[in-house]
PyMOL Python script that loads the backbone (N, CA, C, O; Angstrom):
from pymol import cmd

cmd.read_pdbstr("""\
ATOM      1  N   UNK A   1      64.435 143.514 185.803  1.00  0.00           N
ATOM      2  CA  UNK A   1      63.404 144.182 186.616  1.00  0.00           C
ATOM      3  C   UNK A   1      64.070 144.983 187.745  1.00  0.00           C
ATOM      4  O   UNK A   1      65.007 144.502 188.382  1.00  0.00           O
ATOM      5  N   UNK A   2      63.589 146.184 187.984  1.00  0.00           N
ATOM      6  CA  UNK A   2      64.140 146.957 189.102  1.00  0.00           C
ATOM      7  C   UNK A   2      63.876 146.265 190.441  1.00  0.00           C
ATOM      8  O   UNK A   2      62.845 145.612 190.603  1.00  0.00           O
ATOM      9  N   UNK A   3      64.787 146.401 191.395  1.00  0.00           N
ATOM     10  CA  UNK A   3      64.597 145.741 192.697  1.00  0.00           C
ATOM     11  C   UNK A   3      63.277 146.099 193.360  1.00  0.00           C
ATOM     12  O   UNK A   3      62.677 145.271 194.046  1.00  0.00           O
ATOM     13  N   UNK A   4      62.822 147.340 193.155  1.00  0.00           N
ATOM     14  CA  UNK A   4      61.543 147.749 193.748  1.00  0.00           C
ATOM     15  C   UNK A   4      60.418 146.831 193.316  1.00  0.00           C
ATOM     16  O   UNK A   4      59.604 146.408 194.137  1.00  0.00           O
ATOM     17  N   UNK A   5      60.368 146.517 192.016  1.00  0.00           N
ATOM     18  CA  UNK A   5      59.314 145.642 191.498  1.00  0.00           C
ATOM     19  C   UNK A   5      59.423 144.254 192.137  1.00  0.00           C
ATOM     20  O   UNK A   5      58.412 143.658 192.507  1.00  0.00           O
ATOM     21  N   UNK A   6      60.641 143.747 192.263  1.00  0.00           N
ATOM     22  CA  UNK A   6      60.827 142.429 192.873  1.00  0.00           C
ATOM     23  C   UNK A   6      60.371 142.439 194.324  1.00  0.00           C
ATOM     24  O   UNK A   6      59.760 141.473 194.781  1.00  0.00           O
ATOM     25  N   UNK A   7      60.655 143.507 195.055  1.00  0.00           N
ATOM     26  CA  UNK A   7      60.194 143.617 196.440  1.00  0.00           C
ATOM     27  C   UNK A   7      58.674 143.596 196.501  1.00  0.00           C
ATOM     28  O   UNK A   7      58.088 142.908 197.337  1.00  0.00           O
ATOM     29  N   UNK A   8      58.039 144.353 195.610  1.00  0.00           N
ATOM     30  CA  UNK A   8      56.572 144.397 195.580  1.00  0.00           C
ATOM     31  C   UNK A   8      56.011 143.007 195.279  1.00  0.00           C
ATOM     32  O   UNK A   8      55.019 142.594 195.879  1.00  0.00           O
ATOM     33  N   UNK A   9      56.644 142.286 194.350  1.00  0.00           N
ATOM     34  CA  UNK A   9      56.161 140.954 194.008  1.00  0.00           C
ATOM     35  C   UNK A   9      56.293 140.002 195.186  1.00  0.00           C
ATOM     36  O   UNK A   9      55.408 139.176 195.408  1.00  0.00           O
ATOM     37  N   UNK A  10      57.374 140.099 195.942  1.00  0.00           N
ATOM     38  CA  UNK A  10      57.530 139.210 197.106  1.00  0.00           C
ATOM     39  C   UNK A  10      56.504 139.541 198.177  1.00  0.00           C
ATOM     40  O   UNK A  10      56.004 138.645 198.857  1.00  0.00           O
ATOM     41  N   UNK A  11      56.187 140.819 198.331  1.00  0.00           N
ATOM     42  CA  UNK A  11      55.130 141.213 199.263  1.00  0.00           C
ATOM     43  C   UNK A  11      53.782 140.658 198.785  1.00  0.00           C
ATOM     44  O   UNK A  11      52.980 140.182 199.589  1.00  0.00           O
ATOM     45  N   UNK A  12      53.545 140.722 197.483  1.00  0.00           N
ATOM     46  CA  UNK A  12      52.284 140.231 196.923  1.00  0.00           C
ATOM     47  C   UNK A  12      52.085 138.746 197.237  1.00  0.00           C
ATOM     48  O   UNK A  12      50.962 138.302 197.477  1.00  0.00           O
ATOM     49  N   UNK A  13      53.178 137.986 197.232  1.00  0.00           N
ATOM     50  CA  UNK A  13      53.061 136.556 197.554  1.00  0.00           C
ATOM     51  C   UNK A  13      52.643 136.349 199.004  1.00  0.00           C
ATOM     52  O   UNK A  13      51.964 135.374 199.325  1.00  0.00           O
ATOM     53  N   UNK A  14      53.047 137.265 199.878  1.00  0.00           N
ATOM     54  CA  UNK A  14      52.688 137.148 201.294  1.00  0.00           C
ATOM     55  C   UNK A  14      51.229 137.552 201.543  1.00  0.00           C
ATOM     56  O   UNK A  14      50.605 137.105 202.506  1.00  0.00           O
ATOM     57  N   UNK A  15      50.703 138.400 200.661  1.00  0.00           N
ATOM     58  CA  UNK A  15      49.341 138.921 200.849  1.00  0.00           C
ATOM     59  C   UNK A  15      48.525 138.708 199.574  1.00  0.00           C
ATOM     60  O   UNK A  15      48.318 139.651 198.811  1.00  0.00           O
ATOM     61  N   UNK A  16      48.057 137.471 199.334  1.00  0.00           N
ATOM     62  CA  UNK A  16      47.337 137.166 198.084  1.00  0.00           C
ATOM     63  C   UNK A  16      46.135 138.064 197.844  1.00  0.00           C
ATOM     64  O   UNK A  16      45.816 138.379 196.697  1.00  0.00           O
ATOM     65  N   UNK A  17      45.462 138.480 198.916  1.00  0.00           N
ATOM     66  CA  UNK A  17      44.267 139.304 198.721  1.00  0.00           C
ATOM     67  C   UNK A  17      44.621 140.685 198.176  1.00  0.00           C
ATOM     68  O   UNK A  17      43.764 141.366 197.614  1.00  0.00           O
ATOM     69  N   UNK A  18      45.874 141.101 198.336  1.00  0.00           N
ATOM     70  CA  UNK A  18      46.304 142.400 197.815  1.00  0.00           C
ATOM     71  C   UNK A  18      46.927 142.285 196.432  1.00  0.00           C
ATOM     72  O   UNK A  18      47.145 143.299 195.768  1.00  0.00           O
ATOM     73  N   UNK A  19      47.216 141.067 195.986  1.00  0.00           N
ATOM     74  CA  UNK A  19      48.049 140.915 194.799  1.00  0.00           C
ATOM     75  C   UNK A  19      47.445 141.560 193.555  1.00  0.00           C
ATOM     76  O   UNK A  19      48.184 142.063 192.709  1.00  0.00           O
ATOM     77  N   UNK A  20      46.124 141.556 193.425  1.00  0.00           N
ATOM     78  CA  UNK A  20      45.499 142.182 192.254  1.00  0.00           C
ATOM     79  C   UNK A  20      45.778 143.682 192.235  1.00  0.00           C
ATOM     80  O   UNK A  20      46.131 144.241 191.197  1.00  0.00           O
ATOM     81  N   UNK A  21      45.616 144.327 193.387  1.00  0.00           N
ATOM     82  CA  UNK A  21      45.893 145.765 193.478  1.00  0.00           C
ATOM     83  C   UNK A  21      47.371 146.034 193.265  1.00  0.00           C
ATOM     84  O   UNK A  21      47.739 146.964 192.549  1.00  0.00           O
ATOM     85  N   UNK A  22      48.222 145.222 193.885  1.00  0.00           N
ATOM     86  CA  UNK A  22      49.669 145.403 193.761  1.00  0.00           C
ATOM     87  C   UNK A  22      50.083 145.228 192.300  1.00  0.00           C
ATOM     88  O   UNK A  22      50.953 145.951 191.814  1.00  0.00           O
ATOM     89  N   UNK A  23      49.478 144.289 191.608  1.00  0.00           N
ATOM     90  CA  UNK A  23      49.776 144.062 190.195  1.00  0.00           C
ATOM     91  C   UNK A  23      49.507 145.325 189.380  1.00  0.00           C
ATOM     92  O   UNK A  23      50.327 145.728 188.554  1.00  0.00           O
ATOM     93  N   UNK A  24      48.356 145.941 189.619  1.00  0.00           N
ATOM     94  CA  UNK A  24      48.033 147.186 188.906  1.00  0.00           C
ATOM     95  C   UNK A  24      49.074 148.255 189.188  1.00  0.00           C
ATOM     96  O   UNK A  24      49.524 148.944 188.273  1.00  0.00           O
ATOM     97  N   UNK A  25      49.459 148.395 190.458  1.00  0.00           N
ATOM     98  CA  UNK A  25      50.472 149.379 190.838  1.00  0.00           C
ATOM     99  C   UNK A  25      51.787 149.067 190.135  1.00  0.00           C
ATOM    100  O   UNK A  25      52.473 149.963 189.643  1.00  0.00           O
ATOM    101  N   UNK A  26      52.133 147.755 190.096  1.00  0.00           N
ATOM    102  CA  UNK A  26      53.368 147.336 189.414  1.00  0.00           C
ATOM    103  C   UNK A  26      53.370 147.771 187.960  1.00  0.00           C
ATOM    104  O   UNK A  26      54.357 148.323 187.474  1.00  0.00           O
ATOM    105  N   UNK A  27      52.269 147.524 187.264  1.00  0.00           N
ATOM    106  CA  UNK A  27      52.188 147.873 185.852  1.00  0.00           C
ATOM    107  C   UNK A  27      52.284 149.377 185.649  1.00  0.00           C
ATOM    108  O   UNK A  27      52.971 149.841 184.739  1.00  0.00           O
ATOM    109  N   UNK A  28      51.603 150.133 186.489  1.00  0.00           N
ATOM    110  CA  UNK A  28      51.666 151.592 186.394  1.00  0.00           C
ATOM    111  C   UNK A  28      53.076 152.090 186.675  1.00  0.00           C
ATOM    112  O   UNK A  28      53.571 152.995 186.003  1.00  0.00           O
ATOM    113  N   UNK A  29      53.723 151.488 187.680  1.00  0.00           N
ATOM    114  CA  UNK A  29      55.091 151.889 188.033  1.00  0.00           C
ATOM    115  C   UNK A  29      56.043 151.584 186.890  1.00  0.00           C
ATOM    116  O   UNK A  29      56.905 152.400 186.562  1.00  0.00           O
ATOM    117  N   UNK A  30      55.892 150.412 186.281  1.00  0.00           N
ATOM    118  CA  UNK A  30      56.761 150.049 185.161  1.00  0.00           C
ATOM    119  C   UNK A  30      56.587 151.028 184.010  1.00  0.00           C
ATOM    120  O   UNK A  30      57.571 151.438 183.394  1.00  0.00           O
ATOM    121  N   UNK A  31      55.344 151.409 183.713  1.00  0.00           N
ATOM    122  CA  UNK A  31      55.099 152.378 182.633  1.00  0.00           C
ATOM    123  C   UNK A  31      55.741 153.716 182.968  1.00  0.00           C
ATOM    124  O   UNK A  31      56.312 154.376 182.100  1.00  0.00           O
ATOM    125  N   UNK A  32      55.644 154.111 184.234  1.00  0.00           N
ATOM    126  CA  UNK A  32      56.219 155.388 184.652  1.00  0.00           C
ATOM    127  C   UNK A  32      57.749 155.354 184.517  1.00  0.00           C
ATOM    128  O   UNK A  32      58.360 156.341 184.105  1.00  0.00           O
ATOM    129  N   UNK A  33      58.365 154.212 184.865  1.00  0.00           N
ATOM    130  CA  UNK A  33      59.819 154.077 184.779  1.00  0.00           C
ATOM    131  C   UNK A  33      60.259 154.093 183.320  1.00  0.00           C
ATOM    132  O   UNK A  33      61.251 154.734 182.974  1.00  0.00           O
ATOM    133  N   UNK A  34      59.531 153.395 182.475  1.00  0.00           N
ATOM    134  CA  UNK A  34      59.858 153.370 181.044  1.00  0.00           C
ATOM    135  C   UNK A  34      59.488 154.718 180.443  1.00  0.00           C
ATOM    136  O   UNK A  34      59.674 154.932 179.245  1.00  0.00           O
TER     137      UNK A  34
END
""", "prot")
cmd.dss("prot")
cmd.show_as("cartoon", "prot")
cmd.util.cbc("prot")
cmd.orient("prot")
C-alpha cells in the first residue's frame, strides 16, 4: 500500500465519524493510482 493510503487510514482511526467518507476517497484514490 502506498504511504499516502496508510496515512489516511491512521487519520480515519482518529476520526471514526469521517471513516466512511475517507474509505470512499481511499478506494477512488487506489483506482486512480492503478
